[in-house]
KOLLOBA-778987 format. One record per atom (N, C-alpha, C, O): x, y, z. Coordinates in pm, whole numbers, plus 50000, padded with zeros to 5 digits. Last residue first. Layout:
// residues N
XYZ/...
***
This chain:
// residues 191
466525486746135/466135468446131/465005474346017/464235466545960/468945499446255/468265499346153/467665489146149/468395479346164/470335515546583/469955502646531/469085504446396/468225512946421/472755528446795/471795530346674/471755515146581/472615507646535/474305537247090/473635526346990/472495528646899/471355530546942/476975543947297/475755549847216/475775536547136/476675528347117/478055540647622/477725537047520/476545538147418/475405534347442/480745543747902/479405550847802/479335546247662/480295547347586/482085532248187/482045532948041/480525540647964/479385540248011/484255527248399/483515538948388/482965537748243/483655544648168/485795501348627/485805511048474/484545518048507/483885516248609/487785476548747/487035491548784/487335500748639/488315504748578/489025451948834/488415453448742/487525468648824/486875469248929/491905441349043/490275444349043/489975453748933/490645464148932/494995436348840/494335446848933/492735440448908/492325436048801/497345413548797/496505419348756/495795426548868/495985422848984/499545396248809/499725407548831/498355418848806/498515431048800/498855367048871/499015372048723/499145386948679/498985390848563/501615347649061/500385355949046/500375362748890/501325363848813/502865320549152/503305327249022/501705331349005/500805324148963/503535311649465/502635312549356/503155326149283/503605336849324/505795317249667/505545302249633/504455299349518/504335287949473/506385340149712/507515332949688/506755316649638/507335307349582/504775362249560/504725356249645/506085345349619/506635343949510/505025385849423/504675391349541/504425379749647/504065381649763/505185390049097/505965381849215/506155381949376/507175378949438/503165400948984/503635388248940/504465379049042/504465366949063/501515416749263/502355414749132/502775401549089/502695391849164/499115431049416/499845417049407/499985414849256/499175412549166/497095449949435/498615452449517/499395439449519/500205436849608/494655431149422/494835443049432/496355444049514/496615439849627/493835401749402/494495407749304/495695422149332/496855423949295/492975394049646/493955385249582/494645389049411/495445383249337/491235413749751/492645416349777/493615402449710/494825401649729/489335433649579/489645422749562/491335419249612/492345421049544/486875454549462/488435455949556/488415443449606/487485440849682/485185473949185/485905462549276/486595464449359/487155475449361/482935488449024/483885492149111/484235479049153/483245471749153/481775506148759/481505494348822/482965495448852/483885499848782/478955522748555/480085524248663/480495511448725/479535504248752/477995529648269/477965518948412/479265521348441/480305521748376/475375540448063/476375546548100/476555535548230/475545532248292/473735541947699/474395533947844/475205540047898/475965546747828/471505547747518/472445550447536/472855542947686/471985539247766/470055536747170/470625534647286/471325545447340/471825553447261/467605535646920/468655542546996/468805538447133/467835536647207/466395521046603/466365522846782/467805530646787/468715531646705/464035524046364/465215531446426/465065526246549/463985525746608/462355501646094/462705502646254/463755511946275/464695509146200/460785496345801/462175502245861/461865508946057/461265518646104/458665488545736/458935481545693/460635484645761/461505475945765/456405508345753/455935493445825/457665484345811/457805474045877/458465532745893/457415533245770/457185513545846/457665508545948/459675545646112/459635550046033/458855545345904/458625553645816/459075541246478/459015531346331/458825545546215/457965554146233/461755541446684/460955549646576/460665540446476/461425533746406/462655539247023/462575531446915/461835540446820/461135548546881/464865542047269/463955546247263/464165537847093/465185532647048/466575546647631/466445535647517/464975542647423/464075547847489/469535546847880/467835555247793/467635545347667/468495537847620/470485535548153/470005533648032/468885541348008/467805542948065/472585530948386/471965538948360/471605534548219/472535529148160/474335515348695/474075510848539/472745519748545/471955519548639/476545505048936/475715514148883/475145514948724/476035515148639/478275482149135/477665482348991/476755498349008/476375500949122/480565470349335/479695478749319/479415483849178/480305489349113/482075446949611/481705451749450/480555462749408/479515461649473/484435439149765/483295446649772/483575447249604/484505447649524/485755415149985/485655418949890/484775426949863/483835424749940/487565423750353/486595423450249/486405421550091/487215429450043/491165411650397/490085421250356/488905417650291/488925410150193/491965387050674/491835389250505/490655398850510/489625397850576/494215390050912/492625391450867/492925393150745/493905399250702/497095367150869/496655378750925/495215377850861/494885368950782/497215332750950/497225341150882/496475350250940/495575348251022/499445312751203/497865318651135/497895327951041/498985333651049/501845288451049/501565302151049/500165307751063/499515308550958/501035253551127/501275267751067/501005281251122/500225284551212/500575238151304/502065239651245/502285248251165/503395251751125/497965235151389/499075242351492/500565244351442/501485249751502/496115245951105/496525239451245/497195243151308/497325255451312/493905277151047/494845265651012/495605259751138/495735265651245/491555294150889/491765291051021/492825276950945/492655270150844/489835323850760/490875315950726/491165306150891/490955311950997/486925335450602/487805337350719/488565324150696/488095314950629/485775365050403/486715354750389/487185349550512/487975357350564/482955380150267/483815381550380/484755367050371/484145357650320/482005403350033/482405388050047/483295392150160/484045401850169/479315423349879/480395423350007/481025405550010/480235396549983/477795442449640/478025428849727/479635430449824/480635437549817/475055458849478/476745459549572/476585449649640/475535446649698/473905474849227/474305464049252/475545466549377/476575473349372/471225493249040/472555493449157/472585477349189/471635469449181/469975508348751/470415490948795/471225498748927/471795509448907/467295522648555/468605524548660/468595507048722/467735498248733/466145525748225/466185518548355/467465521348413/468515522448350/463355544748013/464785544148115/464995534548172/463905529648199/462385551747649/461965543747823/463575547247900/464605551347846/459745552047399/460955555547480/460745552447599/459685550547659/458415545047109/458285546947228/459895549047270/460905547947200/456255551646802/457895554946870/457525548747019/456325547647044/453895546546701/454595548346607/456325555346672/457195561346609/451675539546854/452845531246851/453815532346754/454505522946717/449715556146908/449885555546786/451165542746736/451445538646623/449325558047214/448675550847126/449185548746980/448985537446937/452975559547312/451745561947311/450975556847175/451495553047070/454895545247551/454905541747458/453265549947398/452285544947454/457455548747790/455945553747723/455935550747620/456995552447559/458875530248085/458465529247962/457375539647900/456305539347960/460985530148387/459965535148282/459735533348129/460695536048057/462585512748635/462695516548511/461305525548492/460605527448591/464845500648841/463765505048841/463575513548676/464515519548622/466785475549064/466165483848979/464895493048952/463975493149034/469335463549312/467835468049290/467475475649144/468335484249128/471035439349498/470625446949340/469355450749356/468425443949400/473075426649712/471855434149704/471635442549620/471975454049645/474845396549818/474825409549707/473185412849732/472305404749761/477325384150014/475835384249974/475875399149908/476575408949930/479365354150055/479235361349958/477975368849985/477075360349985/481895337950264/480215344250252/480195352650175/481005361650199/484455311750210/483635324650195/482235326050184/481475318750120/486795301050437/485135300050420/485045313950347/485395324650396/489535274250477/489045288250440/487445285550396/486915275450350/491675258950621/490325255550562/489985273150582/490175280950675/494625232750648/493985247650676/492435248050630/491935237150601/497065210850854/495595212350766/495365230450768/495755238550852/498705201851009/499265211950835/498025212050795/497895213750673/498145190551205/498695203251233/498825211351101/498995223451087/497095164951114/496255176451081/496735190851152/495995200651160/499065146750883/498805155451026/497845169251024/497885179650957/501245125450744/499705130150733/499625134350907/499945128251009/503865135750531/503045133150651/501785138250663/501275148850625/505405140550295/504425128350314/503405125250432/502515116750439/507225162850351/506195159150239/504785152050242/503635155350211/508545168750508/508085161150576/506755160550473/505585158550506/510445189350399/511125179150482/510295167950502/510855157050515/509025207050242/509765200050161/510895186450265/511715178250223/505615210050329/506615213050327/507845203950258/507495192850218/501815213350247/502635207550239/504495212450225/504795218050119/498985220450392/500055227650365/500945216650371/501015209950474/495785209850271/497005207650351/498185215150314/498395216150193/491825220550284/493775216550229/494195211850322/493635209050428/488855226050236/489985223450329/490995216950267/490795207150196/485915252550202/487255245650120/488285242650254/488545250650343/482775265450148/483795257550256/484965251350171/484685245150069/480695289250061/481475279150004/482875277050098/483785285250113/477725308250018/478725305550070/479415292150040/478695283349993/475955337449920/476645323649845/477595318449956/478405327249987/473055354949865/473825350949941/474605335749876/474085326649811/470685383249707/471315369049731/472605366149791/473425375149773/468075399149639/468945396949791/469285382149736/468525372549724/466725424049461/467015409749449/468015411049583/468575421249620/463955440649379/464965442149456/465525426949449/464695418049432/462415464349142/462875449949207/464085452549255/464965460549222/459835480948913/460825483148987/461195464649100/460335456049120/458345497848631/458325487848727/459965491848843/460765501148845/455905513748423/456905514348513/457205498948599/456315490648620/454385527548121/454575509148218/456005515148328/456995520548278/452205541547937/452795544448057/453495532948135/452835529648234/449835541147808/451285542647716/452305544647818/453345549947780/447475556748076/447755548547905/449515548847847/450205558947862/449235552948386/448225561548295/448255557648161/449395554448127/450485535748551/449785549748598/448585557248516/447585563648548/450715508048593/450635513748472/449805526048558/448715524748615/453975486948758/452865497948783/452475506548649/453385511948587/455065465948942/454965470048795/453935474848826/453075470148900/457705443649107/456555454549098/456455461748956/457375463348876/459415417449288/459105427849179/457795435349173/456855431649244/462075405449470/460415412649481/460375420749372/461155430149357/463815374849525/463515387249470/462105391249460/461155383649446/466805357649632/465145361849674/465025377049614/465715387049636/468835330449670/468455342249595/467165343649598/466375334449576/471425311749784/470475313249759/469705327949709/470455337549729/474025286949784/473575298949752/472095298149725/471525288749670/476685266749917/475205265849931/474985282849868/475815291049907/478915242849958/478445253749857/477115254249875/476385244549856/481905224950103/480475226850077/480165241450016/481005250550021/484355217950002/483495208450147/482185210750099/481425201850060/486825214149818/485725217149841/484935210549930/484855198249933/489615195949915/489475202849833/488215211349890/488385216050002/490305170550150/490985183650064/489895189249975/488965181249990/489065151450308/489875162250380/490675171450288/491555178850331/487615131950285/486655144450303/488165153450339/488025163250413/488935107850219/488295116750088/487695130350108/487345138250020/492035101950380/490755101850376/489585112650279/489615124950289/494815096250194/494315108150227/492485100850273/491845095050184/497855073750269/496265074450222/495705085150284/495855086450405/501065066150252/500345078150289/498815073850209/498835070950089/502325050750115/502865054050251/501965062950337/502095066150456/500155021249932/501155039549950/501245038850086/500655031250163/501014985449989/500165000949997/501015013449984/502195015250014/
***
């Protein structure tokens, strides 16, 4: 038999759970007008277990070299919008706004042979998105669509931020930073 046999439950992802709850509503205040709003709360959690190896005792099976990590991520998303279409239906226009904000908390624990990690910063994600849209029917065969969208996205992730490709002695990192952008998009479509 091999000198070391690992129980199947000791390494890898041990559990993952996710839930999402949404409430939405729409309202028609007058002919031609439609409005909507929604809110979504979601939660995701995952647990992982592993073992740290060293060069001097690579085959030792000892819980003193075990480590585990748990990530708990929550997200709140809300949106609202309105659309107007006159009775002629020759044109319509509308807008919508979306906000999403999430936080991930990581906790780590180690066996007695390992150095306990410092506290891991929270993961933060924020998205703001605004869109204007409209369409105009030139005749029964030609339809024009117009869109404008603005999006602002910000993230903060300790696994990327301030970690260049050589920040770790044991892992080759990508050197990427957390995504952050502002985008304006204009669109015109002829159908």
